[in-house]
N, C-alpha and C positions, 0 to 999 in steps of 0.2 A: 460959797457954797461948793462943793462939789457936786456936778453935772454928773446925771445917769450914763451918759453918752461917754463921759472920759473915765467913769468909773469902770464900767464894761471893758474899756481899751485896757484900763490897767491889771484888771483882772487875766485878759486874755494873755497879756504880755507875761506876767507872773507866772500861768502855765506852763505857755511855752518853756517859758526861761528854766521854771523847776520843776516840771513833771514830764518833760519829753514827749508831749502832746502829739497826735499826728492830726494832719488834715486827711479828711474821709470826702468822698464823691459820692452823692447820692444817686443810688442805684436807681430812683425809679427816674431821675431826670437821663440819667446816661441810658437808660432802656427807652426813652424817646429820641433821643440822638441815634440810636441802633434801628428805631423804627423808618427815621427818616433817610439813613444811610443804606439801609438795606433793602432799601423797597425796590431796588430792581431783582435783589436774590427771591424779595418775594415773589414775584411773577416768574422767575426762573424754576424756582425749587420751593412751594410753599412749604414744605413738610420741615427742610431744611432751615428756612425763616423763623419760622416756628421757635425752633430749637435755638437758632441762637440770639434771638431776643430775649431770652430769658437767661443768659449766661451771668449778670451782674447777681443772679439770686439763687444761682447753684451752689449747695454745701458741701458737696465732696469734690476733691480737688482729683481725682481719679475722673471723675466724670466730664469734670470743667476739661480736662488737657484731653479727653477722649475725644469732646466736642470740638475743641479746638482743631485738633488731629484731622474731624471729618471737614469741617468748614476749609481746610487748606487744601485739601486733596485737588489736582489738575480737576479742572473745568466745574467746580463746585462756585467760585467765588471769580470777580473780575478783577485787575492787578490793582486798581484803587479801592476797590472793597476790601484786599487785602493789607493794604498799606496802612489804612485807615485801624483796621483789624488791630494790627502790628503796632501802629502808635498808641493804642487804648492798651495793648496785653503790657506795654513796659512799665503802667501804672497800676497794674491788678491790683496791687495790694494795698489800694486806695478804695477800690470798690468792688471787687468781687468778693462774695458772702464766704467764699471756701478759704479766702487769702485773709478773712478778718477774724479768724476763730482765735489764733494767738495773738491780737490786737484788744485791746481793751476797748469796746464799743458800745457798750450796756446793751448788746444784742439789736442796737438799732443801725440800719441801715439806708434809710432814708430819712430824708428831711420834715416829715409829714406832721410827727411831732413837736419839733422845733418851731416851723411855721404856726402851727395848732398855738403853743405857748404864746409866740409873738403876736398874735392877733389878739389874745386876752390884755397883754400888757398896754399893746396901742388904745384899748378902750379906756385906759387910766393914765397914761403916760405919753408924754413926748419930750423930743431933743431937748428941751428947756426945763425940763421938771429935775427936781432936788433929789439929794440921795436921803432924804429924809423921807418924802413923798415916794421912792422906790420903795422902801423896806416897811411902812406902813399899805401899798398897795399889795407888798408880798402876803402880809398880815389880811386883809381885805378878801383875797382872793382865797386863802386858805380855810378861813370862815367858813364865804360861801360854800368851797367843798364840803367841809363838816355837815353844813344846813343842807346841800343836797342830800349825803351821803344818810343822813339823820331820816331824813323826810322821805327817802326810798326805803328804808327797813321798817319804818314805822306802818307799811302796807303789809308788812308780813305778818302773819298772826304769831309765831313765835317768836321769843325773846331771845335774842344771840347773847345779849350780855351774862346771861346766867351762869353760863360754864366758863367762861372765859375771865370775868371777875374774879373768880377762884383761883386763877392759874398765878403762880407764884412770877414765871418768868414774866408774863405780861406786867405785872407790879414792876420788876427789875427794869423791863425795856421803857417805862413810862417815866425813867429816869433819864432816857435818852432822847427819846425820838417824840416828832409834834402830835398833837392830837389826831390829826389826819389819819396818820401812819398808823396810832394804835387802832382807830376805827378800823382800818382794812385788814389789821392783825387779828382782831378779836373776832371778825368772821370766820377766818381760817381756823383759830384754835379752836372755837366754837364745833367747827365741822369735824375736826381731828382728836377733840377729846368727847365727842359724847355718842361714841359707836358704844353699843350695846353687845356683852359677848351672846352669843347664841348657843342654845344647846347643840350638843355635836348628834347629829342625826345616825344611828346605827346603821352600820353598813348593809345589815339585814335587810334594810327597810328601801333601800335605794332599789 
């Protein structure tokens, strides 16, 4: 039987070989390193320190470059701090949010979501679990999510299924996506399709 660990290793190798995947650095963890390495800057210039530690989360390249220029001005950083910063800038394409916009990352720049999913999987699986148990776990997790979602919306008085069930697009998408995804879609479609036309008020009444 194929073990779970071996299965994920094979998937990882296949993705890297066939889809030119890129390894990214968690922005949150890198920020923790900045907090530690720039502690001296914090004591000398708290305002500049506060700017430095948000480098991983800056979304505009112009702002990012301007801040780097400010940090490197004579007297702002020690030689050791500059050396550390330069070493990180060499791989900024793996952690700076402003550099990730042209790479596929699904909007994720930290590992928190992945770690959260790992925690869920660890409740069901271990390194000796079989591939059959892995897929059964996926089904169980999805079923639990659907149940949680249904219970959440049962507390609302409005029936969110009314409009969405009559949507032809939902009917077509149900052939492709899982029940959980469809549940999420129905909520969005209900909101987008339930707006009512309002009478235009005469300009004289304004």
